[in-house]
C-alpha positions in Angstrom: 3.1 -35.1 78.9 4.6 -37.4 81.7 8.0 -37.9 79.9 8.5 -34.1 79.7 7.8 -33.8 83.4 10.8 -36.1 84.2 13.3 -33.7 82.9 12.3 -30.9 85.1 13.6 -32.0 88.2 17.2 -33.1 86.6 17.4 -28.6 86.0 17.3 -27.8 89.5 20.8 -27.1 90.2 22.4 -28.7 93.6 19.3 -30.7 94.8 20.1 -33.8 96.3 19.9 -36.9 94.3 17.2 -38.3 96.9 15.3 -35.2 96.0 15.1 -35.8 92.8 14.1 -39.0 93.2 11.5 -38.1 95.6 9.8 -35.7 92.4 10.2 -38.4 90.0 8.4 -40.6 92.2 5.5 -38.0 93.1 4.6 -37.3 89.1 4.6 -41.1 88.7 1.7 -41.3 91.7 0.2 -38.2 90.2 0.1 -39.9 86.9 -1.1 -42.9 87.7 -3.9 -41.2 90.0 -5.3 -38.6 87.2 -5.0 -41.8 84.7 -7.2 -44.3 86.6 -9.6 -41.1 88.2 -10.4 -40.7 84.0 -10.9 -43.7 83.3 -13.8 -44.5 85.9 -15.3 -41.3 85.1 -15.2 -42.2 81.8 -16.4 -45.9 82.7 -19.1 -44.2 84.4 -20.8 -42.6 81.8 
């Protein structure tokens, strides 16, 4: 799913490259946070 979300920022017409890079970075950070929280919760059970 993370790979599919990388294509979305490139489909916005006329946006600066810095905005695309920021959106991609936010996707990666969100994925890392979600996966780390889910694995921590799974280990706690």
